[in-house]
C-alpha positions as CSV (number, residue, x, y, z in Angstrom):
1,M,20.8,22.7,-5.5
2,N,21.1,26.2,-4.7
3,Q,22.0,28.0,-1.6
4,N,18.1,27.5,0.1
5,G,18.8,23.3,-0.3
6,S,16.2,23.4,-3.4
7,F,16.8,22.3,-7.2
8,V,16.9,24.8,-9.9
9,T,16.2,23.8,-13.5
10,S,14.6,24.9,-16.3
11,F,12.4,23.9,-19.7
12,D,12.2,25.4,-23.3
13,E,8.9,24.6,-24.8
14,A,10.3,21.6,-26.3
15,D,11.3,19.9,-23.2
16,L,8.4,20.7,-21.5
17,S,6.4,19.5,-24.3
18,E,8.2,16.2,-24.7
19,F,7.9,16.2,-20.4
20,K,3.9,16.5,-20.7
21,R,4.0,13.9,-23.6
22,Y,5.8,11.2,-22.0
23,I,4.2,11.4,-18.5
24,S,0.4,11.6,-20.2
25,G,1.1,8.6,-22.3
26,Q,1.4,9.8,-25.6
27,K,-1.6,11.6,-25.3
28,P,-3.1,14.0,-28.2
29,Y,-4.1,17.1,-25.0
30,H,-0.8,17.2,-23.5
31,A,0.0,20.6,-23.8
32,R,-3.4,21.5,-22.4
33,L,-2.1,19.8,-19.0
34,S,-0.1,22.3,-17.2
35,L,3.1,21.6,-15.7
36,A,1.4,22.0,-12.3
37,L,-0.5,19.1,-12.8
38,T,2.5,16.6,-15.3
39,I,4.6,17.2,-12.2
40,R,2.0,16.0,-9.9
41,L,1.2,12.9,-12.0
42,A,5.3,12.1,-12.4
43,I,5.0,11.7,-8.3
44,C,1.8,10.2,-8.3
45,N,3.2,7.4,-6.0
46,L,4.5,10.1,-3.5
47,E,0.8,11.4,-3.3
48,H,-1.1,7.8,-3.1
49,M,-2.7,9.0,-6.6
50,D,-3.0,6.3,-9.5
51,T,-2.0,8.6,-12.3
52,F,-4.1,6.1,-14.8
53,N,-7.2,6.9,-13.0
54,V,-6.7,10.7,-13.7
55,L,-6.1,10.0,-17.3
56,D,-8.6,7.8,-18.1
57,E,-10.8,10.2,-16.5
58,I,-8.8,13.1,-19.1
59,D,-9.7,10.7,-21.9
60,Y,-13.4,10.0,-21.0
61,L,-13.3,14.5,-21.2
62,E,-11.8,14.8,-24.4
63,G,-14.1,12.1,-26.0
64,I,-11.6,9.1,-26.0
65,K,-12.8,6.7,-23.3
66,P,-17.1,6.8,-24.2
67,S,-17.5,6.6,-20.2
68,S,-16.9,7.2,-17.2
69,R,-17.4,5.2,-13.6
70,T,-17.7,8.9,-11.6
71,K,-20.0,11.5,-11.2
72,K,-20.5,13.9,-14.3
73,P,-18.3,17.0,-14.8
74,A,-19.8,19.6,-13.1
75,R,-19.1,23.9,-13.1
76,F,-18.0,25.1,-9.7
77,R,-20.9,26.8,-8.0
78,K,-19.9,29.1,-6.1
79,P,-17.2,32.4,-6.4
80,P,-14.3,32.2,-6.7
81,L,-14.0,29.0,-8.7
82,Q,-17.1,29.6,-10.7
83,N,-15.6,30.0,-13.8
84,L,-13.8,26.3,-13.3
85,W,-14.7,22.8,-13.9
86,H,-13.9,19.7,-11.6
87,K,-14.3,16.0,-12.6
88,H,-14.0,13.2,-10.4
89,F,-11.9,10.4,-10.6
90,F,-11.8,7.4,-8.2
91,S,-8.8,5.3,-7.1
92,T,-8.9,2.5,-4.1
93,R,-8.2,4.6,-1.2
94,H,-11.6,6.2,-2.5
95,L,-13.6,2.5,-1.6
96,V,-14.5,3.2,1.6
97,K,-15.5,6.6,1.2
98,N,-18.0,5.6,-1.6
99,V,-19.1,2.6,0.4
100,G,-19.8,5.0,3.3
101,V,-21.9,7.4,0.7
102,R,-24.3,4.5,-0.3
103,W,-25.2,3.6,2.9
104,N,-25.1,6.9,4.5
105,L,-22.8,5.6,6.9
106,A,-21.9,8.7,8.4
107,D,-25.4,9.7,9.6
108,G,-26.2,6.3,11.2
109,G,-27.5,4.4,8.1
110,N,-30.0,4.8,5.5
111,A,-33.7,3.0,4.8
112,D,-31.6,0.5,2.3
113,F,-28.5,0.1,5.0
114,S,-31.2,-0.8,7.8
115,A,-33.7,-3.2,5.1
116,M,-29.9,-5.1,4.6
117,I,-29.1,-5.5,7.7
118,E,-32.6,-7.5,8.5
119,S,-32.4,-9.5,5.7
120,V,-29.0,-10.9,6.4
121,E,-30.4,-11.4,10.3
122,K,-33.5,-12.8,8.8
123,D,-31.9,-15.3,6.3
124,F,-28.5,-16.0,8.1
125,G,-28.8,-14.9,11.8
126,D,-28.7,-18.5,12.9
127,N,-25.7,-19.5,11.2
128,P,-23.0,-17.5,12.7
129,D,-20.0,-19.4,10.7
130,L,-22.1,-17.4,7.0
131,W,-23.4,-14.6,8.6
132,Q,-20.7,-12.1,8.9
133,K,-19.5,-13.0,5.8
134,V,-22.7,-12.2,3.9
135,L,-22.8,-8.8,5.7
136,A,-19.2,-8.1,4.3
137,H,-20.0,-8.6,1.1
138,R,-23.2,-6.9,1.2
139,L,-22.3,-4.1,2.8
140,V,-18.4,-3.7,1.1
141,I,-19.1,-5.6,-2.8
142,E,-22.8,-5.2,-3.3
143,G,-22.6,-1.4,-1.6
144,F,-20.0,-0.7,-3.9
145,S,-21.0,-2.0,-7.1
146,E,-24.5,-0.1,-6.2
147,R,-22.6,3.5,-6.0
148,A,-20.8,3.1,-9.0
149,C,-24.1,2.7,-11.1
150,R,-24.8,5.8,-9.5
151,G,-21.3,7.4,-10.2
152,L,-18.4,6.8,-7.9
153,T,-16.9,9.8,-5.8
154,G,-13.4,10.6,-5.4
155,D,-11.1,13.6,-5.8
156,W,-11.2,15.9,-8.3
157,I,-9.9,17.0,-11.4
158,V,-9.9,20.7,-11.7
159,Y,-10.0,22.4,-15.5
160,G,-10.8,25.2,-17.3
161,V,-12.2,25.8,-20.8
162,H,-11.8,27.9,-23.3
163,E,-12.4,28.0,-27.0
164,G,-14.3,25.1,-26.8
165,K,-11.2,22.7,-25.4
166,N,-10.5,21.4,-21.6
167,F,-6.9,23.1,-20.1
168,Y,-6.3,20.8,-17.1
169,L,-4.8,22.8,-14.4
170,D,-4.5,20.4,-11.3
171,V,-5.7,17.6,-8.8
172,A,-8.0,19.0,-5.8
173,K,-9.2,16.8,-2.6
174,H,-13.1,17.7,-1.8
175,E,-11.6,19.2,1.4
176,E,-9.8,22.2,-0.3
177,G,-13.3,22.7,-2.1
178,R,-14.3,24.3,1.0
179,Q,-11.6,27.0,0.8
180,P,-12.3,27.8,-2.7
181,E,-10.0,30.9,-2.0
182,H,-6.9,29.2,-1.2
183,L,-7.8,26.5,-4.0
184,L,-8.1,29.3,-6.5
185,R,-4.4,30.6,-5.0
186,N,-2.7,27.7,-5.4
187,L,-4.4,27.1,-8.9
188,R,-3.1,30.8,-9.7
189,S,0.1,30.2,-8.7
190,G,0.7,27.0,-10.8
191,C,-1.0,27.4,-13.8
192,Y,-1.3,31.3,-14.8
193,A,2.0,31.7,-16.6
194,E,0.9,28.9,-19.0
195,F,-3.1,29.1,-19.1
196,P,-3.7,33.0,-18.1
197,F,-6.9,33.1,-20.4
198,L,-8.4,30.9,-17.4
199,F,-8.2,33.2,-14.6
200,E,-9.7,36.4,-16.3
């Protein structure tokens, strides 16, 4: 521990490669994970993030896994992030958000939501012991299943493409996308030393 209370450590290239290989579960793309992302994955429980969900989506991007239940990868549209890409990953903390998106609950519901409520009322409204269970099932279970068919949303894996290969920088929340300059500054400070070609 140094004078300001932080720990100082150093990696040589072999140590860094072994650390990335271990944290990724021996994935063939381990060398293209940034140290910043690798450390985040190592402490994922502190972040309430499931490492396997992130790695599953990277497996999909790498062609190792044939399908994904989240939205398709996309390039950021606006400067200064327009040279980078993002891919959604889903974890259990995104369940409520996805159910809300399915029924457009943030804006008071959509036509499907109204029709679902009316259907439950019509079919089970006379049975108070049953309609609550049916409503909860249709709202959450069926709503989530229907959303999954369209592509789940979640937080992002941010990556760049160079010479036909993906280089994985970090994960970011949707809210961070509202401040693209700040997000790029964080990505650059954590990843430029390893992957400078992504920031040219």
